[in-house]
C-alpha positions in Angstrom: 2.5 110.3 25.3 6.2 110.6 25.8 8.6 107.7 25.3 9.4 107.5 29.0 5.7 107.2 30.0 5.2 104.5 27.3 8.2 102.5 28.6 7.0 102.8 32.2 3.5 101.4 31.2 4.9 98.6 29.0 7.1 97.0 31.8 4.3 96.2 34.2 2.1 94.9 31.4 4.8 92.5 30.3 5.5 91.3 33.8 1.7 90.6 34.4 1.4 88.8 31.1 4.4 86.6 31.8 3.1 85.7 35.2 -0.4 84.8 33.8 1.1 82.7 31.1 3.4 80.9 33.5 0.5 80.1 36.0 -1.7 78.9 33.2 0.8 76.4 31.9 1.9 74.6 35.1 0.8 71.0 35.2 0.2 70.9 39.0 -2.1 73.2 40.9 -3.8 73.3 44.3 -7.1 71.5 44.4 -10.1 73.8 44.1 -11.5 74.7 47.4 -13.7 71.7 48.3 -12.5 71.7 52.0 -10.8 68.3 51.6 -8.6 67.7 54.6 -5.4 65.7 54.6 -4.6 64.1 57.9 -1.1 62.6 58.5 -0.1 60.1 61.1 3.6 59.5 61.6 5.2 56.2 62.7 7.8 56.0 65.5 10.7 56.2 63.1 9.5 58.3 60.2 7.5 61.6 59.9 5.4 62.8 57.0 6.8 66.3 56.7 3.9 67.5 54.5 1.2 66.1 52.2 -1.2 67.8 49.9 -3.6 67.2 47.1 -2.9 68.4 43.6 -4.6 67.8 40.3 -4.2 67.8 36.5 -7.0 68.0 34.0 -7.4 64.2 34.2 -6.6 63.1 37.8 -6.2 64.0 41.5 -2.9 63.1 43.2 -1.8 62.9 46.9 1.8 64.1 47.0 4.3 64.7 49.8 7.5 64.0 51.6 8.7 61.7 54.4 11.8 62.2 56.7 13.4 60.0 59.3 12.8 61.3 62.8 16.3 60.2 63.8 19.1 61.1 61.4 20.5 58.2 59.5 21.5 57.0 56.1 19.5 54.9 53.7 15.8 54.7 52.9 13.2 55.0 55.6 11.8 51.5 55.9 8.1 50.9 55.7 5.1 51.9 53.6 2.1 54.3 53.5 -1.6 53.4 54.2 -4.1 55.8 52.6 -7.8 56.0 53.5 -10.3 58.1 51.6 -13.1 59.1 53.9 -16.4 60.8 53.0 -17.8 63.7 55.1 -19.5 61.3 57.5 -16.2 59.4 58.2 -17.1 56.3 56.1 -14.1 54.7 54.4 -14.5 54.9 50.6 -11.2 53.3 49.6 -8.0 52.1 51.2 -4.6 51.6 49.7 -1.0 50.8 50.5 1.8 52.6 48.7 5.5 52.9 48.7 7.7 55.9 48.3 11.2 56.6 47.0 14.2 58.9 47.3 15.3 61.0 44.4 18.9 59.9 44.9 21.0 57.8 47.3 22.2 60.9 49.3 18.7 62.3 49.8 17.4 62.4 53.4 13.8 62.9 52.1 11.6 60.4 50.4 8.8 61.5 48.0 5.5 60.0 47.1 2.8 60.6 44.5 -0.4 58.6 44.8 -3.2 58.8 42.2 -6.6 59.1 43.8 -9.0 56.7 42.0 -12.3 58.5 42.9 -13.6 62.0 42.7 -13.6 63.2 46.3 -16.8 65.0 47.5 -16.7 68.2 49.4 -15.8 68.0 53.1 -14.1 64.6 52.7 -10.8 63.6 54.2 -7.7 61.8 53.1 -5.9 60.0 56.0 -2.3 59.1 55.4 -0.4 56.9 57.8 3.2 55.7 57.8 3.9 52.1 59.0 7.5 51.3 59.7 9.1 47.9 59.4 8.6 47.3 63.2 4.8 47.2 62.9 4.6 45.6 59.4 7.2 43.4 57.6 6.0 44.0 54.1 7.4 46.6 51.7 5.1 48.1 49.0 6.3 49.6 45.8 3.1 50.1 43.7 -0.2 51.5 44.9 -2.8 48.8 45.7 -6.3 50.3 46.1 -9.0 48.1 47.8 -12.6 48.4 48.8 -13.0 48.9 52.6 -14.4 45.4 53.1 -11.4 43.8 51.3 -8.9 45.2 53.8 -8.0 43.4 56.9 -8.5 45.2 60.2 -4.8 45.8 60.8 -4.6 47.6 57.5 -7.2 50.1 58.6 -6.7 50.4 62.4 -3.5 52.1 63.5 -1.0 50.3 65.8 -0.1 52.0 69.0 3.5 52.2 67.9 2.4 54.1 64.7 0.7 56.8 66.7 3.8 57.4 68.8 2.0 56.4 72.1 
């Protein structure tokens, strides 16, 4: 083989090896295809711009971002309600969680919520934002509960939260 041919073959092999090594070492990845849906419900003042499930070798996380619907400074008031549903729609666990901005000038708030159970195939994660109008409490840490422990207003959406 000539030196030119050898150099041409070496470059793609190095690029592919670098890409494979980089993909194998990332701590976050998309959840394997188990058809787990993530449903988001915005409040009147704040929208969940996107939410997704990701995992490490030890845990599954619900991650995403929130943005105010009307431009304004300061944090978006309120908290998140999370429901884990099985494929039949039965509630497995419910939780309230807070979120935070990366810095004071950021218009976007971020959240990372650890999922305490292994979700079966075809299950659903329902994520709902409650603003300060519908609930006066602010939550900073995730508080998981069994479905029977939650009050009905923690599970059922308010009309204001659905934007109706």
